[in-house]
N, C-alpha and C positions, 0 to 999 in steps of 0.2 A: 223357851216359847211358852212361859208362863201365860195363861188365858184368864180372863175374868168371866162374868156370865153367872147367872144363878143357878147353880148346879145342886143347891142342897135338895130342893123339891124331887128333882130326878133320882138323886141318891137316896133319900127317904122311901121314894116309890119302890125302887130296887130292892131295899131292906124288906118292904112289906110283902112284896111278891115272892121273895125268898122264904119268908117264913118268920122273919123277925129274929133270925139267930145268924152268928156268924158262919156257923157251919152250913146252914141252907143256903147263905148267901154265895158261899165257894164252891156248892156243890154245881156243875156244869148242867146247864139248861138247854143246851144247844140241841137241837133235832139231828139226827144222824143224815150225814150228807154222803154222796158219793164219794168212793177214793179216786185218786188220781188214776187209778189203774183202769177205772170203768168209766170216767167222767169223759164225755167227747171232747175233742179239740175241734179246730179252736175255740177259746175261752170266751164266754159272756162276762163281762168285767163291770161292776158298778163302783164308782168312786164318789165320796161325798164332798162335794165343792161349795158347800153351804157355808164354809168358814171365810169364804171370799165375800168381802161386805166393804162398805164404805171407810171403817175403820179397820184396814187391813194389818192384821197382824201377823207374828212369824210363821203360824200354822196356815193362814190364809196364804201366804208366799209360798209356802212349802207346796200347797196344792196346786196354785197357780203355776208354778214352774214345771211340775209335772206335766201338766196339761200342755205347756209349751213344748215340751220335749217330745209329746206324741203327735203333736200336729204336722200333717205333711208326712206321716209316716205309714206303711202299711200296719205296723206294729205286730208283725208276724201273723197277721191274719185274724188276731184277738178283735173283737167288738168292745169299744169302751163307752159306757153309758155314764154319763156325768150329771150329777143330780145337783140343781141349781135353783136358788129362790128368785134369780131373775137371770133369763138366758139372754135378753139383750144386753145386759151390762156385761156380763161372763164374755160374750161374743165381742164386744168392744174391746176390752181387756186384752183379748187375745188377738187384736189387730183385725178382726172383722171376718176371719176365715177360721172356722173349727174342724173343717174336714180333716179326719173322718170321726172326731168324736159325735157321740150322739146326745144333745142337751137334753135332760129330763127336767121339765118345770116341777120343783117341789117346794111349796113355801113353808116357812118356818126354819126354826134353830135345829143344829144337829145334835143338840144336847136335849130337846124337848122329851119329856115322858112319852107321848103319842108316837114317837119313833118306834118303839116297842113292839107295836103291831102294825102300823102304817107300813114300815119297811119291808118287814117279812111277805105281807101281800103284794108289794110292788115287786119285790125280787123274784116272786112266782110267776107272777104275770110276765115280767120280762126273760124269765127263765135265766136267772143271775147263777153262774158258777163261783165267783169271787166278789165279795164285797169288802173295799178298803175304806176303814174309818181313820182320819188322820190324828186323830185325838182319844183315842180309846172310849169312844161312845157308840159300840156296836150294841144291837138289840141282843137281848138274852138267847133268843131263838131266830136264827136268821133264815134257817133251812137251806144255807149255803156255806162254803168256807169262807172264813173272816180273816182277814188281815188288819192288825191294829199297828199305829203307830204310837209309841211314847217318846216324846222327845225330851223329856226331862222328868225327874223327882223332886223338884224345887219344893213343893208344899211338904214332903216328907223329909229332906235332908236341909232345908232351911228354916227349920221352925222358929228359932229364936228370933229370926230377921223377919220373918211373914206373918206376925201374930194377926195382923188385921185382915189378912186374906181368908175368905170363906173355906177354901180347899185346907189350909192349914187348920182353921177353927175346927172343922171337921176331919181332921186327917186321919183319924181312926176309921172313918166311914171311908174316906178317899182311898186309904190302902187297901180295905176290903173289895172296894170296886175294882181297883186296878188289877187284884190277884185274881178276882172272878173274870174280867176281860182276858187276862194271861191265860187261865184254865180254859177258856173257851175259845181262844183263836187257834187258827190253824198256824199262822205265822205272826211273829211278834218283830216288828222293825224298830229302831232307834237311829238317833243323828249321829252318832260318836261312840269310839270304844270307851270313853268315860262312862256315857249313859249305860252302857252295857253292866260296867263294874256296879253302878248304882242300882239297875234293876234287879241283879243277881242278888245282891244285898239285901236291899230292902223288901222286894217282893218274892224271895225265894225261887226265882225261876232258873232253871239249870242254863247255863250260858250259852249253850249249843242251841237253844231255841230261840235266841236273839241274832238277829241280823242286822248289821249296819250298813245304811244305805245315805249316803251324804245327800243333803238336800241339794237341790238346784240353785245357781245363783245366776240370776240375769242382770247381766252388767248393761246399763242404760247408755244410750248413744250420748257422747259429749254435746252440751248446749253452745249454741253461737253465742260468742262474746257478749253481744248486746242482748241477748235473752238473759243469759246468766247474770248480768248486771242488773237487768230489771227485776228479777226475781229476789236478788239479794236486797235491793232498795226496799221492795215491798215489803220484807220482814224487818227492815231496820237494821241489817246486817252489814258492817264495814270490815275491810279486811286490815291488819291479819287477825285470823282467829282460828281458834282450837274447836274442835268438834266432839260433841257426844250425842250418839243415837241410841233410843231404848227406853225403857220404863225405868222408873224412878224407886221402885220398891228397894228396902235396905240392902239386899244382897246384892244388889247393883252397884251400891258404894259410890253413889253419885257426890254425898257429901264430901268423900276422901278425895275424889277428883276435883273439887272445888277448892279444897284446900291446897291440893297440888298446884291447881292453877294460881292460886294466890302466893304461892311461892316464885313462880314464874314470872307472874304480872309484875311482882315487885320491880323488876329489872327490865319490864318492857312494858311502858306505859300506854303505849296503843294497842296492845294484845286484848282480845274479848274471847269468852267462852260462850258457845252457842249450846244450847241442850234442847235437842229434838225429839220430841216422844209426848205420849199423852200424858196429860196433866191429871195426875191421879189425887184427888182430896184427902186420901188417907196417909199419903206421904208427903207432909209438908216440909220436912228437914231440910231439904235442898236450898229453898228460898230462904229459910231460916238461918242457914251457913252463910249463905251470899251476904246475908244484912248483916250479921254478926261480925263478919271480916270487912267490912266495908266495901264489898264488890258487887253491891246491887246494880250499879250503873255498867259493869261491866260484865255481867253474866245474864244471858239473854235466854228465857226460857220460851222457847218457840212453840213448844206444844207440837199438836199432830199437824205434818204440814203434807202437802201434795207429794207425790212421787217426783214431779219435776222440780220442786223446790228443793227437795232432798237430794237431787242430782247435782244442783247448784252448790249446795252445802258441800258435798263431796268433793266437786272439782275446784272449789275454791279455798277448803280449809288447808291449814299449814300443817294440821296432824288431825286423825281420829284416835281418840283415847277411850278405852275401857278397862276400867280398873275393878271389874265385877269379881265377887268371890266365888261366883258360882255362874256357869252356862253350862247348858246342855248341846248348844252347837256355837253360835256366835255369827249370824248372819251381816251384822252392820261392818264387822272388821273386813270380811271377804267383799262386801259393795264398796268400802273405802278404797281397798286395794284394786279392785276392777277399774276404779276412776282414777287412779293414779295418786291416791292420797296415801302419805306414810302412815304407818300405824303404831302407837303405844299399845300394848296389851298387858293385861293382868297373864300370870304365870299359873292361874289355878284353872281346875277342871278341864273342860275340853278345849280351852283357848290355845293351849300349845298345839296340840293335835290340829287344830283348823289352821292356825297360823303358819306353822311350818317354820322355815327360815326366813320369812318375809315380813317379820315386825319385829322390834324390839321387845320382849317380855320383860316382865319385872313383878316382885312381890306387891301387890298393892297396898300391903300394909307398911312397906317402907316408903313413906313419902317423900322424904328427901331425894332417894335415888329416883323415884318416879319423876320428881321435878327436874332432876339434872338429866335425865334421858330425854324429856320431853323439851329442854332447852337444846339438846344436842340436835334435835329432829329440827326443830325451828330454824336452828341455824344453817341447815344446809349443808352441802358438799357432796362430794363424791360417795360416801358412804350410805348417805341418804338416797341418793339417786340410784346407787344399785339395789338399795332395800326396795324403792319402787319398783324397780324392774322385776325383781323376784316376787314382788306382790302381783303383778300382771299375769305372771306364769303361776303362782301358786293358784289363782282363781280358775284356771282351767282345768284343774283337778274337779270343779264342782259345777259343771255345765248342766243345763236342765236335761239335754239330751241324754247324758249320761245317768241321772237320775231316773229318768223315764225307761232307759233299757234296763236298769237294775230293779225297777219295781216290777216290770213285766217277767223277769226271769224269777222273781220271788213268787208271782202268783203262778208261773209254770211249773214251779217246784213242789205244788200242792198236791 
């Protein structure tokens, strides 16, 4: 769930507020808070949902699906305050009914420097017991128990492949900031066991301090045939096609995917590849690779698409392919499984943990084998049908209600 945004001014601000040295930045600035033995129950919880916006990232979906899990439940008597820059938009995204959530209008980015003093004042006013930030951007002094989620450490472990990214350019400062967040947090959450290993190794955090809570996956309803066809036509997509969903950073290995597609496409003249995800001007390699291989007319760079269009893609694709060298979780593979789309996945990082036995796993660097496995999936048959069925079962491990319940248990443990 690597994320964009101008974080450097914030990190530099934290550096100055800490006194300008690594030692001062790492010292805990959190004010004392009541222990779990003295804090009254039920809890008053604040969750920062300002990651939910028009360009919905993996972090935004993480928060959105947690909120979906809390709607319509008494949530063990806890009061959940949701910080949002647009209450009307969030209400619409949640189906028009947000009871029992309490939406708090709070404009601005969850990463802005002003949160350092604005949020503690708000928490004091609302008498918040627990604050959860889904991207490790908590105020240095919240006056409350803080829960942070570190989804992955891509800027620290994929440095050779992430050179244009700000978090990698300033990786030394990002590492210090994350260590500071971990030192101050009452609870550290992450998305996979693989990420626990990275957090332990890269940040020096004791493994027992990190809890794995799988993100929830909201499987959309299947579209009516006529609507599905209209959405595909609007994007210029014809079947058959192979689908990729996600960013185009080098660690995602989209260029390798295009080369694999080229091997398969040589024997299937009508096959196309659809690449859905934000067009990042820093990473132009995929277009260049498609052009160099003479595949420009067979690779569609769809860019950022609506949720409904993405559903049409999942529902229609012959396969979802993810040949990434690193993932902290891997949401698109699960979304595809939930829609009955067979998956060819990299066998690296968290992906085997997330896919279970419901995908074909392959070394992303073995492009010949990846091409052979993709051809098998596209050919169909009883094995593919069985894999699709296992995929639908696998997604049940990641229901939003389970994520929401696990988060409440983490808050209650403080």
